[in-house]
N, CA, C, O and the ligand as a Tripos MOL2 file, in Angstrom:
@<TRIPOS>MOLECULE
protein
  221   219    56     0     0
PROTEIN
NO_CHARGES

@<TRIPOS>ATOM
      1 N           0.7940   -1.2140   -0.0210 N.3       1 MET1
      2 CA          0.0320   -0.0050    0.0590 C.3       1 MET1
      3 C           0.8590    1.2310   -0.0360 C.2       1 MET1
      4 O           1.6820    1.3930    0.8650 O.2       1 MET1
      5 N           0.7760    2.1630   -1.0110 N.am      2 HIS2
      6 CA          1.4590    3.3980   -1.1220 C.3       2 HIS2
      7 C           0.4890    4.4690   -1.4170 C.2       2 HIS2
      8 O          -0.6240    4.2580   -1.8980 O.2       2 HIS2
      9 N           1.0180    5.7640   -1.0710 N.am      3 CYS3
     10 CA          0.1780    6.8990   -1.2370 C.3       3 CYS3
     11 C           0.1230    7.0540   -2.8540 C.2       3 CYS3
     12 O           1.1740    7.0370   -3.4950 O.2       3 CYS3
     13 N          -1.0460    7.1940   -3.4440 N.am      4 PRO4
     14 CA         -1.2010    7.4160   -4.8720 C.3       4 PRO4
     15 C          -0.5720    8.8210   -5.3180 C.2       4 PRO4
     16 O          -0.3170    8.9900   -6.5100 O.2       4 PRO4
     17 N          -0.3380    9.7440   -4.4640 N.am      5 ILE5
     18 CA          0.1780   10.9770   -4.8510 C.3       5 ILE5
     19 C           1.6510   11.0330   -4.8900 C.2       5 ILE5
     20 O           2.2570   11.2680   -5.9350 O.2       5 ILE5
     21 N           2.2990   10.7920   -3.6240 N.am      6 CYS6
     22 CA          3.7260   10.8490   -3.5170 C.3       6 CYS6
     23 C           4.4310    9.5390   -3.5020 C.2       6 CYS6
     24 O           5.6590    9.4710   -3.5510 O.2       6 CYS6
     25 N           3.6130    8.4450   -3.4310 N.am      7 GLY7
     26 CA          4.2540    7.1230   -3.5340 C.3       7 GLY7
     27 C           4.8870    6.5830   -2.2910 C.2       7 GLY7
     28 O           5.4330    5.4800   -2.3110 O.2       7 GLY7
     29 N           4.8320    7.3770   -1.1220 N.am      8 THR8
     30 CA          5.4370    6.8950    0.1270 C.3       8 THR8
     31 C           4.5760    5.7430    0.7630 C.2       8 THR8
     32 O           3.3540    5.6860    0.6210 O.2       8 THR8
     33 N           5.2270    4.9400    1.3900 N.am      9 CYS9
     34 CA          4.5120    3.8850    2.2100 C.3       9 CYS9
     35 C           4.1370    4.3140    3.6380 C.2       9 CYS9
     36 O           3.5450    3.5900    4.4380 O.2       9 CYS9
     37 N           4.5550    5.5940    3.8690 N.am     10 ASP10
     38 CA          4.3900    6.1890    5.2910 C.3      10 ASP10
     39 C           2.8540    6.5550    5.3710 C.2      10 ASP10
     40 O           2.5260    7.7400    5.4320 O.2      10 ASP10
     41 N           1.9260    5.5600    5.3700 N.am     11 ILE11
     42 CA          0.5320    5.9360    5.5680 C.3      11 ILE11
     43 C           0.0160    5.0930    6.6230 C.2      11 ILE11
     44 O           0.5320    4.0240    6.9490 O.2      11 ILE11
     45 N          -1.1110    5.6490    7.1960 N.am     12 GLY12
     46 CA         -1.7630    4.9410    8.2020 C.3      12 GLY12
     47 C          -3.2020    4.7020    7.8290 C.2      12 GLY12
     48 O          -3.8070    5.5020    7.1150 O.2      12 GLY12
     49 N          -3.7680    3.5790    8.3180 N.am     13 ARG13
     50 CA         -5.1920    3.3240    8.0610 C.3      13 ARG13
     51 C          -6.1080    3.9010    9.0200 C.2      13 ARG13
     52 O          -5.9390    3.6580   10.2150 O.2      13 ARG13
     53 N          -7.0350    4.6190    8.6410 N.am     14 VAL14
     54 CA         -7.9340    5.2640    9.5870 C.3      14 VAL14
     55 C          -9.3690    4.7030    9.4550 C.2      14 VAL14
     56 O         -10.2170    5.1070   10.2500 O.2      14 VAL14
     57 N          -9.6880    3.8290    8.5360 N.am     15 GLY15
     58 CA        -10.9940    3.2210    8.3810 C.3      15 GLY15
     59 C         -11.1350    2.2980    7.3330 C.2      15 GLY15
     60 O         -10.1530    1.9740    6.6640 O.2      15 GLY15
     61 N         -12.2550    1.8390    7.1190 N.am     16 THR16
     62 CA        -12.3810    0.7780    5.9590 C.3      16 THR16
     63 C         -12.1160    1.5670    4.7350 C.2      16 THR16
     64 O         -12.7790    2.5560    4.4190 O.2      16 THR16
     65 N         -11.0970    1.0800    4.0420 N.am     17 ASN17
     66 CA        -10.6670    1.6410    2.6880 C.3      17 ASN17
     67 C         -10.3660    3.1790    2.8180 C.2      17 ASN17
     68 O         -10.4910    3.9820    1.8930 O.2      17 ASN17
     69 N          -9.9300    3.4960    4.1680 N.am     18 GLN18
     70 CA         -9.5460    4.9400    4.2820 C.3      18 GLN18
     71 C          -8.2090    4.9380    4.9330 C.2      18 GLN18
     72 O          -7.9500    4.2370    5.9110 O.2      18 GLN18
     73 N          -7.3200    5.7930    4.3250 N.am     19 TYR19
     74 CA         -5.9600    5.9370    4.8140 C.3      19 TYR19
     75 C          -5.5560    7.4090    4.9000 C.2      19 TYR19
     76 O          -6.1890    8.3380    4.3980 O.2      19 TYR19
     77 N          -4.4380    7.5010    5.5920 N.am     20 TYR20
     78 CA         -3.9790    8.9650    5.8190 C.3      20 TYR20
     79 C          -2.4150    8.9160    5.4250 C.2      20 TYR20
     80 O          -1.6470    8.0820    5.9060 O.2      20 TYR20
     81 N          -2.0640    9.8230    4.5740 N.am     21 CYS21
     82 CA         -0.6100    9.9530    4.2070 C.3      21 CYS21
     83 C           0.0940   11.0350    5.1380 C.2      21 CYS21
     84 O          -0.2700   12.2100    5.1870 O.2      21 CYS21
     85 N           1.0720   10.5320    5.8190 N.am     22 TRP22
     86 CA          1.7560   11.4210    6.6840 C.3      22 TRP22
     87 C           2.7150   12.3410    5.9570 C.2      22 TRP22
     88 O           3.1740   13.3250    6.5370 O.2      22 TRP22
     89 N           3.0420   12.0380    4.6570 N.am     23 ASN23
     90 CA          3.8320   12.9340    3.8760 C.3      23 ASN23
     91 C           2.9730   14.1160    3.2460 C.2      23 ASN23
     92 O           3.2910   15.2980    3.3820 O.2      23 ASN23
     93 N           1.8880   13.6960    2.5660 N.am     24 CYS24
     94 CA          1.0160   14.6920    1.9550 C.3      24 CYS24
     95 C           0.0370   15.3680    2.9880 C.2      24 CYS24
     96 O          -0.5800   16.4000    2.7220 O.2      24 CYS24
     97 N          -0.0530   14.7000    4.1920 N.am     25 LEU25
     98 CA         -1.0110   15.2530    5.2080 C.3      25 LEU25
     99 C          -2.4500   15.2420    4.5510 C.2      25 LEU25
    100 O          -3.2120   16.1950    4.7130 O.2      25 LEU25
    101 N          -2.7820   14.1750    3.8340 N.am     26 LEU26
    102 CA         -4.1280   14.1330    3.1680 C.3      26 LEU26
    103 C          -4.6400   12.7480    3.5040 C.2      26 LEU26
    104 O          -3.8690   11.7980    3.6380 O.2      26 LEU26
    105 N          -5.9800   12.6450    3.6390 N.am     27 GLU27
    106 CA         -6.6220   11.5120    3.8060 C.3      27 GLU27
    107 C          -7.1630   10.9940    2.5210 C.2      27 GLU27
    108 O          -7.6900   11.8060    1.7600 O.2      27 GLU27
    109 N          -7.0960    9.7200    2.1840 N.am     28 PHE28
    110 CA         -7.7580    9.2770    0.9620 C.3      28 PHE28
    111 C          -8.4010    8.0160    1.1590 C.2      28 PHE28
    112 O          -8.1360    7.2930    2.1190 O.2      28 PHE28
    113 N          -9.3290    7.7020    0.1800 N.am     29 SER29
    114 CA        -10.2070    6.4960    0.2920 C.3      29 SER29
    115 C         -10.0150    5.8580   -1.0930 C.2      29 SER29
    116 O          -9.8540    6.5110   -2.1240 O.2      29 SER29
    117 N         -10.0500    4.4750   -1.0120 N.am     30 ARG30
    118 CA         -9.9370    3.6890   -2.2870 C.3      30 ARG30
    119 C         -11.1830    2.7890   -2.3140 C.2      30 ARG30
    120 O         -11.4400    2.0240   -1.3840 O.2      30 ARG30
    121 N         -11.8850    2.8960   -3.3240 N.am     31 ASP31
    122 CA        -13.1500    2.1320   -3.5650 C.3      31 ASP31
    123 C         -13.0530    1.6450   -5.0380 C.2      31 ASP31
    124 O         -13.2610    2.4210   -5.9710 O.2      31 ASP31
    125 N         -12.7420    0.3810   -5.2160 N.am     32 LYS32
    126 CA        -12.8790   -0.2440   -6.5670 C.3      32 LYS32
    127 C         -12.1280    0.5870   -7.6550 C.2      32 LYS32
    128 O         -12.6090    0.8490   -8.7570 O.2      32 LYS32
    129 N         -10.9300    0.9610   -7.2340 N.am     33 GLY33
    130 CA        -10.1100    1.5990   -8.1610 C.3      33 GLY33
    131 C         -10.1240    3.0890   -8.2370 C.2      33 GLY33
    132 O          -9.2410    3.7470   -8.7870 O.2      33 GLY33
    133 N         -11.2430    3.6090   -7.6160 N.am     34 GLU34
    134 CA        -11.4180    5.1070   -7.5360 C.3      34 GLU34
    135 C         -10.8550    5.5660   -6.2670 C.2      34 GLU34
    136 O         -11.1390    4.9990   -5.2120 O.2      34 GLU34
    137 N         -10.0620    6.5790   -6.3280 N.am     35 VAL35
    138 CA         -9.4050    7.2040   -5.2450 C.3      35 VAL35
    139 C          -9.9010    8.6020   -5.0010 C.2      35 VAL35
    140 O          -9.9190    9.4200   -5.9210 O.2      35 VAL35
    141 N         -10.3140    8.9050   -3.7570 N.am     36 LYS36
    142 CA        -10.6480   10.2900   -3.4760 C.3      36 LYS36
    143 C          -9.8430   10.7920   -2.3350 C.2      36 LYS36
    144 O          -9.5020   10.0520   -1.4120 O.2      36 LYS36
    145 N          -9.5260   12.1130   -2.4040 N.am     37 PHE37
    146 CA         -8.6520   12.6900   -1.3900 C.3      37 PHE37
    147 C          -9.3950   13.7570   -0.5980 C.2      37 PHE37
    148 O         -10.2770   14.4500   -1.1040 O.2      37 PHE37
    149 N          -9.0060   13.8540    0.6500 N.am     38 PHE38
    150 CA         -9.5460   14.7850    1.4630 C.3      38 PHE38
    151 C          -8.5390   15.5390    2.3300 C.2      38 PHE38
    152 O          -7.5650   14.9570    2.8080 O.2      38 PHE38
    153 N          -8.7650   16.7750    2.5210 N.am     39 TYR39
    154 CA         -7.9750   17.6000    3.4560 C.3      39 TYR39
    155 C          -8.7150   17.6010    4.7880 C.2      39 TYR39
    156 O          -9.9430   17.6660    4.8360 O.2      39 TYR39
    157 N          -7.9440   17.5270    5.8630 N.am     40 VAL40
    158 CA         -8.5130   17.3790    7.1290 C.3      40 VAL40
    159 C          -8.3960   18.6050    7.7880 C.2      40 VAL40
    160 O          -7.2700   18.9550    8.1410 O.2      40 VAL40
    161 N          -9.4900   19.4170    8.0480 N.am     41 GLU41
    162 CA         -9.3990   20.6210    8.7390 C.3      41 GLU41
    163 C          -8.9480   20.4400   10.2570 C.2      41 GLU41
    164 O          -8.9490   19.3290   10.7870 O.2      41 GLU41
    165 N          -8.5440   21.6540   10.9540 N.am     42 SER42
    166 CA         -8.1270   21.4340   12.2490 C.3      42 SER42
    167 C          -9.1920   20.9830   13.2300 C.2      42 SER42
    168 O          -8.8710   20.5110   14.3210 O.2      42 SER42
    169 N         -10.3970   21.1160   12.8720 N.am     43 ASP43
    170 CA        -11.4670   20.5930   13.6640 C.3      43 ASP43
    171 C         -11.9690   19.1480   13.2970 C.2      43 ASP43
    172 O         -12.9430   18.6180   13.8330 O.2      43 ASP43
    173 N         -11.2240   18.5990   12.3630 N.am     44 GLY44
    174 CA        -11.5600   17.2650   11.9500 C.3      44 GLY44
    175 C         -12.4390   17.1220   10.7620 C.2      44 GLY44
    176 O         -12.7160   16.0230   10.2810 O.2      44 GLY44
    177 N         -12.8630   18.2270   10.3090 N.am     45 THR45
    178 CA        -13.7930   18.0880    9.0100 C.3      45 THR45
    179 C         -13.0020   17.6210    7.8800 C.2      45 THR45
    180 O         -11.8380   17.9830    7.7090 O.2      45 THR45
    181 N         -13.6210   16.8240    7.1070 N.am     46 LEU46
    182 CA        -13.0680   16.3850    5.8730 C.3      46 LEU46
    183 C         -13.5210   17.2600    4.6970 C.2      46 LEU46
    184 O         -14.7260   17.4460    4.5230 O.2      46 LEU46
    185 N         -12.6110   17.8030    3.8870 N.am     47 VAL47
    186 CA        -12.9080   18.6040    2.7510 C.3      47 VAL47
    187 C         -12.3870   17.9840    1.4670 C.2      47 VAL47
    188 O         -11.2040   17.6670    1.3450 O.2      47 VAL47
    189 N         -13.2730   17.8210    0.5310 N.am     48 ASN48
    190 CA        -12.8190   17.1380   -0.7500 C.3      48 ASN48
    191 C         -11.7150   17.9970   -1.3260 C.2      48 ASN48
    192 O         -11.8910   19.2100   -1.4380 O.2      48 ASN48
    193 N         -10.5880   17.4220   -1.6960 N.am     49 VAL49
    194 CA         -9.4370   18.0700   -2.1530 C.3      49 VAL49
    195 C          -9.6720   18.8150   -3.4040 C.2      49 VAL49
    196 O          -9.0720   19.8600   -3.6550 O.2      49 VAL49
    197 N         -10.5890   18.2520   -4.2290 N.am     50 ASP50
    198 CA        -10.8700   18.8660   -5.5290 C.3      50 ASP50
    199 C         -11.4170   20.2290   -5.3090 C.2      50 ASP50
    200 O         -11.2760   21.0600   -6.2060 O.2      50 ASP50
    201 N         -12.0400   20.5490   -4.1850 N.am     51 GLU51
    202 CA        -12.5740   21.7790   -3.9680 C.3      51 GLU51
    203 C         -11.7030   22.6960   -3.1710 C.2      51 GLU51
    204 O         -11.9900   23.8880   -3.0600 O.2      51 GLU51
    205 N         -10.6390   22.1660   -2.6110 N.am     52 LYS52
    206 CA         -9.7790   22.8440   -1.5750 C.3      52 LYS52
    207 C          -8.4280   23.1480   -2.1510 C.2      52 LYS52
    208 O          -7.8110   24.1640   -1.8310 O.2      52 LYS52
    209 N          -8.0010   22.3160   -2.9480 N.am     53 VAL53
    210 CA         -6.5650   22.4080   -3.3920 C.3      53 VAL53
    211 C          -6.4650   22.3570   -4.9200 C.2      53 VAL53
    212 O          -7.1490   21.5400   -5.5360 O.2      53 VAL53
    213 N          -5.6880   23.1500   -5.5160 N.am     54 GLU54
    214 CA         -5.4310   23.0810   -7.0240 C.3      54 GLU54
    215 C          -4.1420   22.2420   -7.0910 C.2      54 GLU54
    216 O          -3.0860   22.5600   -6.5450 O.2      54 GLU54
    217 N          -4.3600   21.0810   -7.8590 N.am     55 ILE55
    218 CA         -3.2320   20.1340   -8.0410 C.3      55 ILE55
    219 C          -2.6810   20.4830   -9.4670 C.2      55 ILE55
    220 O          -1.7220   19.8640   -9.9270 O.2      55 ILE55
    221 ZN          1.3820   11.0540    0.0220 Zn       56 ZN56
@<TRIPOS>BOND
     1     1     2 1
     2     2     3 1
     3     3     4 2
     4     3     5 am
     5     5     6 1
     6     6     7 1
     7     7     8 2
     8     7     9 am
     9     9    10 1
    10    10    11 1
    11    11    12 2
    12    11    13 am
    13    13    14 1
    14    14    15 1
    15    15    16 2
    16    15    17 am
    17    17    18 1
    18    18    19 1
    19    19    20 2
    20    19    21 am
    21    21    22 1
    22    22    23 1
    23    23    24 2
    24    23    25 am
    25    25    26 1
    26    26    27 1
    27    27    28 2
    28    27    29 am
    29    29    30 1
    30    30    31 1
    31    31    32 2
    32    31    33 am
    33    33    34 1
    34    34    35 1
    35    35    36 2
    36    35    37 am
    37    37    38 1
    38    38    39 1
    39    39    40 2
    40    39    41 am
    41    41    42 1
    42    42    43 1
    43    43    44 2
    44    43    45 am
    45    45    46 1
    46    46    47 1
    47    47    48 2
    48    47    49 am
    49    49    50 1
    50    50    51 1
    51    51    52 2
    52    51    53 am
    53    53    54 1
    54    54    55 1
    55    55    56 2
    56    55    57 am
    57    57    58 1
    58    58    59 1
    59    59    60 2
    60    59    61 am
    61    61    62 1
    62    62    63 1
    63    63    64 2
    64    63    65 am
    65    65    66 1
    66    66    67 1
    67    67    68 2
    68    67    69 am
    69    69    70 1
    70    70    71 1
    71    71    72 2
    72    71    73 am
    73    73    74 1
    74    74    75 1
    75    75    76 2
    76    75    77 am
    77    77    78 1
    78    78    79 1
    79    79    80 2
    80    79    81 am
    81    81    82 1
    82    82    83 1
    83    83    84 2
    84    83    85 am
    85    85    86 1
    86    86    87 1
    87    87    88 2
    88    87    89 am
    89    89    90 1
    90    90    91 1
    91    91    92 2
    92    91    93 am
    93    93    94 1
    94    94    95 1
    95    95    96 2
    96    95    97 am
    97    97    98 1
    98    98    99 1
    99    99   100 2
   100    99   101 am
   101   101   102 1
   102   102   103 1
   103   103   104 2
   104   103   105 am
   105   105   106 1
   106   106   107 1
   107   107   108 2
   108   107   109 am
   109   109   110 1
   110   110   111 1
   111   111   112 2
   112   111   113 am
   113   113   114 1
   114   114   115 1
   115   115   116 2
   116   115   117 am
   117   117   118 1
   118   118   119 1
   119   119   120 2
   120   119   121 am
   121   121   122 1
   122   122   123 1
   123   123   124 2
   124   123   125 am
   125   125   126 1
   126   126   127 1
   127   127   128 2
   128   127   129 am
   129   129   130 1
   130   130   131 1
   131   131   132 2
   132   131   133 am
   133   133   134 1
   134   134   135 1
   135   135   136 2
   136   135   137 am
   137   137   138 1
   138   138   139 1
   139   139   140 2
   140   139   141 am
   141   141   142 1
   142   142   143 1
   143   143   144 2
   144   143   145 am
   145   145   146 1
   146   146   147 1
   147   147   148 2
   148   147   149 am
   149   149   150 1
   150   150   151 1
   151   151   152 2
   152   151   153 am
   153   153   154 1
   154   154   155 1
   155   155   156 2
   156   155   157 am
   157   157   158 1
   158   158   159 1
   159   159   160 2
   160   159   161 am
   161   161   162 1
   162   162   163 1
   163   163   164 2
   164   163   165 am
   165   165   166 1
   166   166   167 1
   167   167   168 2
   168   167   169 am
   169   169   170 1
   170   170   171 1
   171   171   172 2
   172   171   173 am
   173   173   174 1
   174   174   175 1
   175   175   176 2
   176   175   177 am
   177   177   178 1
   178   178   179 1
   179   179   180 2
   180   179   181 am
   181   181   182 1
   182   182   183 1
   183   183   184 2
   184   183   185 am
   185   185   186 1
   186   186   187 1
   187   187   188 2
   188   187   189 am
   189   189   190 1
   190   190   191 1
   191   191   192 2
   192   191   193 am
   193   193   194 1
   194   194   195 1
   195   195   196 2
   196   195   197 am
   197   197   198 1
   198   198   199 1
   199   199   200 2
   200   199   201 am
   201   201   202 1
   202   202   203 1
   203   203   204 2
   204   203   205 am
   205   205   206 1
   206   206   207 1
   207   207   208 2
   208   207   209 am
   209   209   210 1
   210   210   211 1
   211   211   212 2
   212   211   213 am
   213   213   214 1
   214   214   215 1
   215   215   216 2
   216   215   217 am
   217   217   218 1
   218   218   219 1
   219   219   220 2
@<TRIPOS>SUBSTRUCTURE
     1 MET1         2 RESIDUE 1 A MET
     2 HIS2         6 RESIDUE 1 A HIS
     3 CYS3        10 RESIDUE 1 A CYS
     4 PRO4        14 RESIDUE 1 A PRO
     5 ILE5        18 RESIDUE 1 A ILE
     6 CYS6        22 RESIDUE 1 A CYS
     7 GLY7        26 RESIDUE 1 A GLY
     8 THR8        30 RESIDUE 1 A THR
     9 CYS9        34 RESIDUE 1 A CYS
    10 ASP10       38 RESIDUE 1 A ASP
    11 ILE11       42 RESIDUE 1 A ILE
    12 GLY12       46 RESIDUE 1 A GLY
    13 ARG13       50 RESIDUE 1 A ARG
    14 VAL14       54 RESIDUE 1 A VAL
    15 GLY15       58 RESIDUE 1 A GLY
    16 THR16       62 RESIDUE 1 A THR
    17 ASN17       66 RESIDUE 1 A ASN
    18 GLN18       70 RESIDUE 1 A GLN
    19 TYR19       74 RESIDUE 1 A TYR
    20 TYR20       78 RESIDUE 1 A TYR
    21 CYS21       82 RESIDUE 1 A CYS
    22 TRP22       86 RESIDUE 1 A TRP
    23 ASN23       90 RESIDUE 1 A ASN
    24 CYS24       94 RESIDUE 1 A CYS
    25 LEU25       98 RESIDUE 1 A LEU
    26 LEU26      102 RESIDUE 1 A LEU
    27 GLU27      106 RESIDUE 1 A GLU
    28 PHE28      110 RESIDUE 1 A PHE
    29 SER29      114 RESIDUE 1 A SER
    30 ARG30      118 RESIDUE 1 A ARG
    31 ASP31      122 RESIDUE 1 A ASP
    32 LYS32      126 RESIDUE 1 A LYS
    33 GLY33      130 RESIDUE 1 A GLY
    34 GLU34      134 RESIDUE 1 A GLU
    35 VAL35      138 RESIDUE 1 A VAL
    36 LYS36      142 RESIDUE 1 A LYS
    37 PHE37      146 RESIDUE 1 A PHE
    38 PHE38      150 RESIDUE 1 A PHE
    39 TYR39      154 RESIDUE 1 A TYR
    40 VAL40      158 RESIDUE 1 A VAL
    41 GLU41      162 RESIDUE 1 A GLU
    42 SER42      166 RESIDUE 1 A SER
    43 ASP43      170 RESIDUE 1 A ASP
    44 GLY44      174 RESIDUE 1 A GLY
    45 THR45      178 RESIDUE 1 A THR
    46 LEU46      182 RESIDUE 1 A LEU
    47 VAL47      186 RESIDUE 1 A VAL
    48 ASN48      190 RESIDUE 1 A ASN
    49 VAL49      194 RESIDUE 1 A VAL
    50 ASP50      198 RESIDUE 1 A ASP
    51 GLU51      202 RESIDUE 1 A GLU
    52 LYS52      206 RESIDUE 1 A LYS
    53 VAL53      210 RESIDUE 1 A VAL
    54 GLU54      214 RESIDUE 1 A GLU
    55 ILE55      218 RESIDUE 1 A ILE
    56 ZN56       221 GROUP 0 **** ****
């Protein structure tokens, strides 16, 4: 298991099909080949990265 963005294996599992990359500081989920990324606000709110960050 590696981060789809940076390729590091320094990730932690936070839920079913949900992971957190300690390098990107992003949470991502994998579902049948589809990967979605989330930015975690300081209060714990998950924000879809597509709306928050320009890649
Ligand atoms: Zn990463």
